[in-house]
N, C-alpha and C positions, 0 to 999 in steps of 0.2 A: 505496500502500501502507500503511497506517492505523502510526505508527508509536505503540511504547506507551512506555515507565519503565517498567522490574521494579525496584522494588527490594527487594532479598530477606538473607535472612543464610541463614546453613542450623544455624545451633543455632539458630531457629522447623521448627517440624513442618509449620504448615500450611506457613511456604515453597516446604517441599520439596514439598512434597503439590499447593501450587503449579509449578512445574518440575518435576513427575511428566508433566502436564496441554499444559505449555506448551509445546510443539512440536506438539502434535493443534492445541491453540488456535488456532496459529500460520494450520492450515493452512484451515481451515476459518471463519476468518473473514481471515479477510488482511490476519494483525498481522505488523510485526515486532517483535519484545519489541527491548530496550536499557538492555542488562542493568545493572543497580548494584547490586554486590556492600555490603554497607555493617553496620559491626555493629550488633544488636543494637541492646546496653547500651546506647553513646551515645545510642542513639536517646531513651532511654526517661531515659538519667539527663539531659538534654539540658529533656526535657520536666517532665523531676523525674512518674514515672512509678512502679506496683513494678508486679514484672514477674513474673507466675505465681507462677513459684518458692517468690517469696516472701511468698506469698500463700495460705495451706492452703491455703480457699476452693475458692478460684483456682486452682492446680491439682491440683485432686479434678476437675474441672471438663473443665480444659485434656487427662487423664487419657483422660478419660473419652469424646471428643469428639474427638478428634484418629484414639481405635480407629471411630467411627460413619463419621468422613470417609475414612480409608485403606479399611471395607469399602463405602460406595458403592461408591468409585474401582475398587473390583476386584485392593486390595495389601493383604499384607501387612505392617505395618502397625509391629514392636515397637520398634527406636527402638532410638541408640547404645548399648554394656553403657554408657558415663558419662555423664550430661546433672545443668549443664550442662559444653561441655567451649570450649574456644577456636579457635573459628573463622576468625583471620584469618588464617594460612597460606592455608584454603581460599579465602578470602576474594581473596585478587591474586590465586592462581593466577588463578581467572576476572579480573582485571584483565591476566595476563602472554598470554590469549590471548584477549583479549576483542576483536580484528581477527582471530580464522579465523571461520569457518564453521558447523567447530565447535562454538562457544565454550557454545551453545545444552543443545544431546547433552551434552559435558562435562558441566553444572550440574547437567544428570541425574543421571547417573550419583553424580555426589559426592552427591546429593540418598538417590538411590537405596539406597547403598552404606551409607551412612552409618544411616539410615531404615529399612530392608528390613533390611539385610544384619550389622546396628552392626560397621558399619565406628568404626575411628580414623580422624576428617578432623582431629587434633594431628598422628594422622604423617608425616613425612614419604617414608612409602618408605612410606604407604594411597596418597596422594598422589601420588606419582608409579607408579605400580600404575594409576593409577585415569585418571592422563592419560593413562597410554598404554592403557591399555585399550579408547581414544575413536584412538588410530592420530594423538596427537601426539605430542611430548617431554616427557619426564621428567626428564631428566637434572638436576644443579647443581644441587635445588632448596636448597642452599643457602645459595647466591649466590644466585641467581636475585630469587631469595622475598624479599630484600632487599633488593632496590633498590629507591636513595634514589626512582626516580617513580614504580615499582609500588607504594611506600608512601600519593605524594603523593596517585594517582587515586584512591583508597580514602576517603582527604579530601575527595577535590574532588566524591565521589559525597555523601558523609555531609551534605557545606559544601550543593549540591544537593536533599538531599532537605530537609535547614533548614529555608530558604529556600522552601520551597514546604508546608510544616507536612509534613510525615510522623510521622510517630511509635509507627511498628507496617510490622512485614512477616511475611508481605509487601502493599501497596503496590503499588500502578499507576496512571496518569502520564500523561490522558490527555488533552495538553496543558497545562493546572493548572483539571484538574479530576481530583481522587484518589477510587479501587478498593482500600479496605483492609477485604485481608484476601483467600484464595482461596472465599470464599465468595461474593465480589462479581466473580470471573469472570464470575457470568451476570449482573449489569449487565452487568455492564463489555465484554458481547459485546454486546447488548441499544439498548444505549449507539452504538457504531457501526454498529449495523442504519438507527436514527435509529429506533429504537420505545421511547427517550426524550426524552425535552425536557429534553437539557442546562440552559437562562439558570433554571430554579424551581432547579436543584440549586445554583447556585453563587448565582444570589444568599441562598437561605439561610443556604450558606455562608460568605461575607462579610459577611453584617447578622452572623453570629453572630460574625468577628473585629474584630467595631467596625466595617469598611472597606465606603468605597461598589462601585460597577459602577461600573466602566471608566468613563468618555461616550465 
């Protein structure tokens, strides 16, 4: 089975659209997603990138684009009541259940409830309810989400994203090759199937970085 690292943040509508189709993608393409919850704001700040929310033209485009993509996926996607919102607790919830086989299902439900039903993922009572809806233990989140190890894992995944050159979410990493965006899942599928040749893409990326191909 092919393992693919999946960097995402619930704050990102495109991440959530990707999460809505992730389970079907795994089944169809023989993939196991290694979930990497990372804060989008930290990625943007690290690379000195302005988010769509502070660029009026980009904000307007994204607002329209996510509705087009959602319609193509057959989902209603009104978005959360408040955006941006603090997604740190939701990211830590993912880390809390990473070893459970239901974790991707949990991520899908967090994404769906937030972007399809308007749930507030900054509210720990809401998080507890969603956790329990997939049969997991949502008790005592006030204590469990403040655990130092949980916070450390998020920082570790963020450092991993920096090392790979991840600058936005969702990003899928197949070995060292990156596929950025929900709309690149089809390219990822083609790459896994052998319908795309990776050496040219990797060579072009390394040239752009000013580095050389490994010998």
